Every structure is written in C-alpha cells, then in structure tokens.
N, C-alpha and C positions, 0 to 999 in steps of 0.2 A: 504493499499501501503506499503509495506516494507520500512524503513527508511536506507539510506545510512549512513555508518559508518567509521571511518577510522582506523586502525589497535589497534592502543593505545586506544581509545574509547570502541572499543569493548573488549578489553582486560578488561578492569575498570568496564565495566558489570558483571565480576564475582566476586561474595564476596566469601571471606572463608569460607571452609567449603561449600561448592556449590557439587552437583551431575552433571556431565558434561559427554555428551556422545560427541565422537570424530570417523568419519568416518575414514575409511583406513583399511588399510590389507601389515602392514611390514613397515609401511610411505608410499605404495602408497596409493592416495588417501585421505592422512592427512591433515590440514588443515595448511601446516606448517608455514606462517606468522603469522597467528593468535599464534600459538605455541608460535614462538619466542616472541612474543610481552607478551604473558601471562607467560613466562620463567624469561624476563627482569623486569616483574613486583613483580612477586615472589608471587603470591597469594598461601597459603597454603589449609592445610586439606584440597583437594578434593579427593572425590570420581569420578573416571577416570572409564568410561563403555566403550572399544575399543578391540578391535580385539583382541590385542596383545601388549606386553611393545614396540615395532617397533625393532632399531636396534642401537647397540653404535656408528657406522659410517654408514652414509648415501651414495650413489651413486653417490652424489652429491658433497662426498668429507668430508660433515658437519661432525662434530662429536655430538653424541647422536643424532640422528636421529629421527624427527618425535615427537611422545610423549614421546621417551627416555629422553628428554631435562628435563620436567617436572618430570621425575622417577629421573634421578640423581640430579634432583635440590632439592630433599625430599619435593617437592610439593603436591604430592599425596599419603594419607595415606590409602587408598583404592582401589586396581584395578579388576574388574570384567571381566572377558575377557577369550579367547579361548584356549591360549596357550602363553610360556614366553620364551620357552627355545632361543630366539635369541637373547635374553637382559640379559646378565650375572648378573647385576646390580639388576635386578628383585629377582632374586636369593639370592645375599646379603643379599638385604633387610629385604627380608622373614626373612631371618635367623637371623640377627639384634633384630628381631622384631619389627620392625620402619615402616615396610609395609603390610599390610592384602592383602594376593591376594584369589582371589575367584575364582576358575578356572570353566568355564562351555562348555561342548561340544558345538562345533561350529554349530551344525544345531539346538539344543535347544536356542544357545545364540540367534538366528537370528529371531527364533520363537518366542522367550520371547520378546523379542522388540518389534514385529510385534505385540504382541499379545497388549504391551502396548500402541502401536499408536490405533489401533482398541479397544481400551475400554474391551477388554475381559477378564474373570477373572484367565486364565492361561494357558498352554500349557501340554498337556497329553503324555509322551514318556516314555516307556519302558528302554531306553538307560539309564545305570546308577541304573537300580532297581535291589537289592540283594547288592550291592555295598554300601560302604562309604557316598556316594554321596549321598542315601538317610538323611543323618544326616547336610544335607548342608541347611545354612538359605537360599538359595531361593527353596528349594523345602517344599512344604504346606503339601503335605500328598500322601499316597499307594492309588490309585483305582483301582479297580478290573471291569474288565466290560468284559463279556464273557467268563470268564474262567481266564483271561490276565491282568496281572499287571500290572501297570503305575504309572511314579512318575507323580505328578500335578506340575509344576513349575509355581512361580509366575509371571507375567510380571514385564518387565523392564522400567522405566521412569526415566526422568532427568530432573532435573530442564534446562539444556541450552544443546540446541545440536549443533557442529558448524561440517558444512560439507565443504566440497568444491566442487565447479561447474566450469567445465570450461567455458560455457557459460550460462553467467545471463544475465538476461533482466532487465527493470527498475520496473517491476510487480513481481519480485523476482521468474519468472520461473527459474527453472536451467534443465541443461543436463550438465549431466556427461561423460568424454570422455574414453572411455574403462573399465577397469578393476578399474577405481576413481569410479565407482558406487557403488561398493561393500554394505556395511550396510547403505551408507549413506540415500538412500530413507525412510526405514522403521525407523531410527533415527529420521527425518526430524519431521515423526509423534507422535513421543512417549517423545515430549519433550517441556517443558511450552514454553520454547522463544529458536526460532533457528534464528542461525545467519549463512548464508552462505558467504563462502569467495570466491569470484570472480575471477579466474584468466584471464578472457574476459568479459567485459560489453558491453552486443550488443543491439541492439533498440528493440523497441517495436514489433513484428513480425518476425523478425530475427531469429527466435528459431521455426521452423515448432511445431505446435502443437501437432501432435503426435511424438517427438524427447523430448515433454516436461514430466521429469520424478519428479521431486518436483513440484507440482503447488506453485504459488508466495502466496496463499490462505495460506500456512504455514510458508511463511518464515518472519520473524520480522526484520532481519537487512541483509541490504548486505554492508559488508564486502571490501573496496577497496584498493588498496596499497597506499592510500594517506589520509590523513588526512580531513576531510570535514566538 
C-alpha cells in the first residue's frame, strides 16, 4: 500500500543526479506542487524525461510554469523530450552548453517509455531513418525487415516518475482528468519509484474500477498538499 507523504518530504526523496519522469504536456498534467518543492530544494544535475520544456509563463499567471521552473534554476543537466520551442530558456542553455537536450519524435517517445515499463528490449520505427537521428544515443541500431529499414530505439526508464492524479484513493489508484492523463500512465510503469500528486483524495471505492487508469500497485507514494 502506498505511503502518504507531504510535498517537502516527497521532493527530498529525489537525490542529485537522479533520472526523473514528469507527466504533462506544456505544463498540463505536470505535478505542479511537487515541482515547486523540488525547485525550492534546489536539487541539481537532474535528468528529466518529459514531453517538453513547458512555458515561461503559465495560464495561472505563474512565472516559469511546470518543469520550466527546474530548467530556469539550472537544476536540469539533461532533458529528454519531444519539443522545446515554447521555452526559450531551453535554447539559451543549450547554446551555453549547460543543458544537454535529446529530442525524440513524440510517438517514438511515448512508445519508448511504454517499452521501458513493459520490459521490452526496444521499439522499431522508420521515423528518423536516413537522418542524423541515427547517430543519437537513444538509437541502438538499424534493423532491416522485409526490405524496409527501421531504427531500434532503446527503451526509456527512470529512477522516479512523478505524475498528477485528479482523483486518488488510499490504495494509490489514479483517475486522470481529461488531457492531464497524457504520458502519465506509461511513466508510472517505467520508473523504479512512483509518486502521484493527488488533487483530490477520495475514499476506497469512489473511483469506479473501470475508470482506474494507473493501478495502485504501481504507486509508492501519494503526495498530499500537506505534511504528513
């Protein structure tokens, strides 16, 4: 059964140099309260796996929305993602040589995470074959099948995955609201330790079984909005 944990304690679980996955798409579905605590803690040299670099300003008026806070603080040494054009800070740090960015096509990115969670050896995709993508570190080799060439992409895994759940019950079962679901179900399968930031803690049985997207067996910690 997952352990309830407060925000400060949850952020303190992450050591310097950790590989961490964050659910979210341009901040939608980011575990925002967790990110605030981690930013305040200042943990350095993180490898972050997420869809993007988020936004310099959020819809809530917050500066450095979502994972952009960690990038702005220079807590991230490597960013593995699908696009970065919405956050100019990423390009600036790339050009300075202080941030290593690995760009992966979004479909391949999702499948590589899924493969990591399922224990598969990799993902075969024609996307990127014949381009400089072949030289990327996440590409293992080229495979020919029935006369067609594919890149064998390595699976993605992390030390920690932090996801945001709109409804979470005491057993760690998670229901995601709308598009906040995005990459989170796969990330929750592809990490050694999973923290879910709960928007609403509900009683056992209040999430219909067919609506449980991430089962509690995958969750190690339920982060509440208070210290416990």
